[in-house]
Each structure stands twice: as C-alpha cells, then as structure tokens.
N, C-alpha and C positions, 0 to 999 in steps of 0.2 A: 472734559478730557476723555470721558468715556465715548462720546460721539465720534470724534475723529478716529479713534482706534477701531471702533466697530465698522466705520465706513471703509477703512483701509484693509480690514480683514477680508472683506468680500471678494475682491479680485484675487487675493492669494489663495483663497479657498477654491475659486473657480479653476485657477491654474493647477492646483494640486489635484482636483478632480479630473481635469483634462489629461494630466500625466498618467494618472491611474487608469483612466479609460484606454489611453493609447497602449499602455503596457499590457492591459488585458487583451486587447485586440491582437497585439503582436504574439502573445503567448498562444492565443487560439490559432493563429495562422501557423506558428511553428509546430503545434501539435498535429495539425492536419496535413501540412505540406513539408515539414522539415524546417531547419533553420533558414532564416532569410539572410542571404548574402548581401553585404553592403554594396551599393552601386559605386563604381569608380568611373568617374568621367574625366576625360583628358581634354583640356581646352587649349587651343593655340595661344590663348592669352594668359594661361595660368602661370608660366615662369615669370620671374622678376626680370627687370630690364637687363641686368648683367647676364642672366642665364639665357635670355633670348639672343643676346649678341653672340654668346659662345656657340649656341646652336646654329645660328646663321653662319658663323665662321667655319664650323665643321662641315655644313652642307656645301658651302662654297669650295672648301678644300676637296671634298669628295668629287665635285663636278670637275675640278681642275685635274684630278688624278694625283696619285702619290708623288712626292718630290723625287727627282732623280730618275723618272721613268725613261726618258730619252737616253740618259747616261747609261742606265742599265741595259737598254736595248743595244746601244752601240757596243758596250762591253760584251753582250751576248753574241752579236755578230762576229766580233773578233775571236771570241772563244770557239764559235762554231767553225771558223776558218782554220783553227789549230796552227797558228803562225809558227809555233816552235818546230813544226815539221817541214817548214819551207827550205831548210838546208838541203833536203832531198831534191829540191828543184834547182836551187841556185848553184850548188857545186857542180852538177853535170853540165849546166850551161857554161860555167866558167871553164871547166875542163875542155869541153868541145871547142870553145873559142880560143883557148891557149894552144890546143893542137893545131887549129887553123892558122894561128899566128906563126907557129914554128914551120908549118908547111908552106905558107905563102909569103911570110915576112911582113904581113900587113894585117891590120884589124880595123874593121869598120865599126865605130862605137854605136852608130844607129842600129846596126844589125844585132850588136851585143845587147843593147837595151831592149830592142824589140823582142828578141828571143827570150830574155829574162821575164818580161811582162807577159808574154804569151804563155810560157810554161807555168808561171806563177798563177795566172788566171785559171788555167785548166786544173792545176793542182788544187787551188782553193775551191773551185766548183766541185771537184771530186770529193773533197772533205765535207762539203755541205750535203752532197748526195749521201755520203756515209752517215752524217748526223741524222738525216731524214729517215733513212731505212733502218738504222739501229733503233731509233725511237719507235717507228711503226711496228717493228718486230718484237718490241718489248725488251730489247737488249740493254738499253741505257736505263739507269736507275739513279736514285738519290746519291749514291756513292760514286757515280761515274765521274770521270774528268770533265766530260762534256755534258752538262745538265741544261743546255740551252732550252730544249723542248720539255724536258722533265719538269723544270721549275716554272714552265709556262711564261717565261719572259718573252719568248717569241712564239708565234703560231707556226705550225708546219708549212702553211702557205707562204709565210715570210721567208723561210729557208729556201723553199722552191723558187720563189721569185729572185732571190739573191743569187742562187745557183745559175738560173737562166741568164741573168745579167752577166755573170762572170764568164760563162761559156760564150756569150755574145762578144764580150770584150776580147776573149781569146781569138775568136774568128776574125774580128776586125784587125787585130794585130797581125795575125797570120796573113791576111790580105795585104797589109802594109809591107810585110817582109817580102812577099812575092813581088811587089812593085819596086823594091829597092835591090833585092838579091838577083843574081843570075841563075839561081836554081830553077830547074824545070818545074812547072806547075804540078805535074803528076807526082813528082818526087816529093815536093813540099806537102801536097795533100795526103800522100800515102803515110808520111811520118806523122804529120799533125793529127789527122783524123784517127790514126792508129793509137796515138797517145790519148786523144779525147775519148775514144771508145773505151779504152782501158780504164780511164779514171771514172767513167760512169758505170761500167759493168762490174767494177770491183765490188760494189754493194747493190747497185741498181740492176734491173733486168735479170740476167743470169745469176748475179750475186756470187762472184768467184770467192769472195771472202767467206761465205757461209758453207762452202763445200770444199774447204781446205786447199783452194787454188789461189788464194789471195797472195801468198808469198811469191808464187811464180809471176803473177801479174806485176807486182811491185819490183821484183828483181829485174824484169825486162824493161818496164816503163821508165823507172827512175834510175836506170843504169844505162845500158847501151842505146836505148831509143832517144832519151833526152840528150845524151852526148852527141849522137849522130845528128840530131836535129840542129843543134847549135853549130856544129862543125860544117854541115852541108850548107846552111844558110850563108856562112861566111865564104866558103870556097866555091860554091856553085855546083858541086857534084857530090855524089854519094861515094863513100869510101869504107873499107872494112876496118882500117886501123882504129878509128874511134871505139868500135865495139870491143876490141881487145884492151885498149887503155881504160875502158870503163869498168872492167871487172873488179878492181879493188874498191872502187867507189860503190858499185852495186852491192857488194858483200856488206859494206858498212851500212848502207841504206836498209838492206834487209834486216840487219840487226835491230834497227829501230822498230820495225813492224813486229819482229819475233818477240822482242821484250814486251811490247804492248799486248800481244796475244797471250803470252805466258802469264802476265799479270792478271788478265781477264779470263783465265781458263775456267774458273768455277762458274762465273756469271754467264759465260758463253755456253757452257755445257747445260746449265739450267734453262737457257733460252732455246736450246735444241739445235744450235748451229755447230758446225765442225770446223776447227782450224787445225793447222799442222801441229801446233803446240798440244792440242787435245789428243791428237792421234798418237804422238810419240811419247807423251807423258812428261812429268817434271824432270826426270834424270836426263833423258835424251834432249830435252829442251835446253837444259843447262849446257850440255856438250855442244849442241848446235850453236847456241849463242856465243860460246867461247871460240868456236871455230870462225864464226862470222866476225868476231872482234879481232882475232890475231892473224888470220890468213892474209889480209891486206899487208900487214907488216912483213910477212915472209916474202911477199911479192916485191915490196919496196927494197928489202935487203938484197934480193937477187938483182934488181935493176941498179942499185947503188954500187954493187961490187963489180958487175959486168959492164956497165955503161957509163954512168956519171954519178959522182958523189952527191950532186944536188937532189937526187931521188931519195936520199936519206932524210930529207927534211920532215916527212910525215912521221918518222920515228920519234920525234919530239913529243908526240901525243901518247906514247906508250903508257906513261904513268896513269893517265885517265882511263885507259883500257883496263889496266890491272885493278883500278878502283871499282870500275863497273863490274868486272868479273867477281870480285869479292862481294859486292852488294847483291848480285844475282844469285851467287852461291848460298848466301844467307837468307835468300827468299824475302828480302826486303825490297819490294818492288815499287815503293813510293817514289814517283818522279823518275823512275829509271828510263822510260822512253824519252823523256825530255833531255836527260843527261846523255843518253846515247845519241840523240840528234845533235847535241852540242859537240860531241866527239866527232860526229860525221862532218859537221861544218868545218871544224879546225883541221881535221884530216884532209878534207877536200881542198881547203885553201893552201895548206902546205904542199899538197900534191901539185896543185896548179903552179905555185911558186917554183917548185922543183923543175917542172917542165919548162917554164919561162926562163929560168936561169941556166938551163943546160947549155953547154957550148954547142955551136953549130955542128951538126952531124953526129952528136953524141947519143941521141936517142935511138932506140932500136927501130930498124926499118921493118914495118909490118905489112 
C-alpha cells in the first residue's frame, strides 16, 4: 500500500515544483520589466457556429447597405425640389392660359401642358441650385426644412446632376413649344431664357438672394414673366395685359418667399447673407407680409365691383389669410411658408375660375 502511494506522489511533486518555478520566473520578470499583460488572440475560428452565422449576416448586410437607401434618396430628391412651392409655377401658367382663352376663344391643351412642364422644370432646377448653394455657403443646418445635403443622404454632385437634367428637360420642352406655337423664336427665347437665368442667378452666380435682391427676382419671374410666357405661347404674340393681370398673383407669391426669409432671419444673419427681411427687421417684415397677403383682395374687390362679380371668387380664401396673419404676428413660423403656398394655390385657382366664368366683354381692356 505504501509503494503505490509513493510512486504516485512523485509526479505531483514535480508538477508542484514546476508551478513554483514558473511563478518565481514570472515574479522576476515583473520586478524587472513591470507586470506582464496577458496576450489576447483573436481567431477567425473562435466564435461558435451561431456567432459565426450572425457575424456573416452582419457583414453581408453591410455590403448591401442599410435598408431603404433608395427610398431615402428618392425622398431626398423630392425634398430638394420643394414641391410645396410649385403653386408659384402652376398658377401663373393657368392664369396666362385663361387670359389667352378669353382673348382668342380657344385653348390648345398641348401648349398648356408644355408650358406647365417647362415652367415646373425650370422652377425645380432653380430650387436644386438653391439647395446646393445654401449648403455650400453653410446656410442650411440640422434644423433647416431642406436637410438633403446636411444629412448626407445625397452628395452635392447628385443635386448638380439632377439640376442639369431638369434644365435640359425645360429646354427640350421649350423647343417643343416653338414647334407647335406660332410665337416667334426670339420672343420665346427672350422670355424662356430670362426665366431660366433668374432661377439660376437667384442663388447661383450673382446670388441675388444673398444681397437682398431675391424678392425682386421672385416678384418678376413668378408673376409677370411666367404669366406672359403661358399667354404668349397660346396666342402667338406678346401683350402687356398679362403683366397687369399678374400683379395680384405676384404679390401672393412674394408672400411665400418673405415668410420663408423672415423665419430664417437669424440663421441667415449668422451665415453672413442679407435678405430684405434682415434689412427691415421683424416689425416691418410683419407689415410687409400683411400687405402682401391682403393687397390682392383689395384688387379683387375693385375688379368685382367695377367689372364682374366672378372676380370676387378669390375672396373665399380670406379666412386663410387672416389665419396666416395671426400666425405670423405671434412669430410662430413653423410651416408658414408651406401654408402661404397653399393659400397662393387656392387664390390663383379661384382667380383663374373668375376670369374663365366672366361674361364676354366683362373683363377690363388693358
């Protein structure tokens, strides 16, 4: 019994001695070089099977990109276009076409559709130019309505390419209008390229927006110029009357821009740009916005009492104007440009209906 115990004790003693020796060596190393840090090795084969599958799935998902990327990009393109502002393009085209119908007694739907697409394409391209330059100048930020480039959903070159595409579409449509309309080429080119240049120079090139001249550009482009374009394409000649009929609509369209600039007054000032709202201050900005809202109704009242009652139709939108005035006065600017654009659309449509429904010879001869 003693033999086996003695024989088994030898290996245990050797192991004990080995452990003591290793510990002594370790203590010596620590004393001379500091504590020995344990090695950590990462092996591709170390995870269990389930963990390996999870890791592979994550890597595959990363290669495919996050879900909804294309949906986000499409949404970003639409946001950069600012479709809520398109009432400023559609209502002038409708007004010019309605005036042409009253003057000639006929309306070519091809020219109406072509005019609408042309103006919308140029307007959309101008909005993209605005997005690009506002971002490049550091005006857009995380709290801006248009965060297309700020959130890096789109690259600046994506916006540039889309803008070039829309300007190209506008030029192709303008060429198509020339092929169908009897309007002289020089007259068509004068109006079209005047509008195209304005849409680009609003923020690109000279950058009228940044030197307090953006309001003048918008007042002319999305008022008299767009109405004259749609009218001239239909009738085949230039006329002064569309310019005068465009005044109420131009004032309403300018209200959209002014509400937007008043809302962005502080961020624009910090970015170092100058707008009309910054120049005149909050009090006079409110007065100007109120005038832009209600002056069109004064004009419609005069037209309704002196010429035809159908011109009173736009007065149906007065409650919306009072609501906007109260919101602006309380300095609650959330969504106020979008709401002003909605008023602009309804006001323009009722204005067009009023002209269309007027008895023959009832409209003023201008």
